[in-house]
N, C-alpha and C positions, 0 to 999 in steps of 0.2 A: 619940880620933881616930887613925886609922891613919897611920903614917909614910909618907913618900914612898919609893918603891923607890930603891935605890942605882943600879941599872942596869935598863934596859929594852932587850931585844935582840929584834929581829924576824928570825927565821930563815925567810925567805920560801920558800926552796926546800923546806923541810920542813913549812911551814905551821904554825909554832910561834912563840908569843910567850913569851920567857923574862923573868921578873921576879925580881930579887934584892933582898931586903929587909934593912934595917940589922941586924935581929936574927939574921941568918944563914940565914933560910929562903929557899928558892928555889921557883919554880913554873914549869913548862913547860905552857902551855895551847895546845891546837890552835886555829887560826883558826876551824875549823868549830864547835868548842865555844863559843868567844866569840860567834860570830854567832848560834848557837842560843840563847844566854843573853842576847841583847840586852835592855837595860833601858829602851829607849825606850817611849813611851806606846803606840805602835801595836803593838809586839811584846807588851807586857804585856797589852793588850786581847785580842790573839789567844789568848794562853795562858789568860786568864780565861774566854774563850769555849770552852775545851777544844780549841783548835787548836794542836798542837805545831809548833814551828819545827824542822824536821829538821836534823841535822848534815849538811852537804854537804861531802864530803871535798875537793872541788876549790876551795872558796871560800878566798880569800886576803885578807890585809890589804893594802889599796892605799895607805893613809895612816894615820899615827898623829899626833895633835896634842894637846898638853897643853891642859887646861881649868883655868886658874888653877893652884893648888897642890893640887888635890883629885881630879883625874880625868883620863882620856884620852878623846878623841873618836876613835873608830875608824871608818874607812871601809873597806868590803869590796868585793871584786871583783864582787859581784853588784849593786853600785850602792847598797847600803844604807849610810847615813852619819849616821843620826840618834841612834845610841846613845852616850850619855855614860857611861863606865864609871868610877865612883868607885874610888879606890884601896882604900877599905874593902871594896868588892865584889871587886876583883881579888885582894885578900889572902886571900880564902876559897878560891881555886882552889889545887889541889895537883898 
């Protein structure tokens, strides 16, 4: 099981989510990359059908909500809000 990040920082103006992990690792992930990697069932179905979700440079995180002690629910400026991003997944971004 992946540890919880020590800090989560949303740099909205830059369109970047920064995650700092207890083992000293850090990740800065663009909002566009997070949106394109959405793990919700609808986005996964699109990818399985061969439809890529493009990275949109202007998309921003509108809200970040914890889901228990295992994930974040991210809401994006394009209205998409169904993605639950497990910390295990977020730990793979660099």
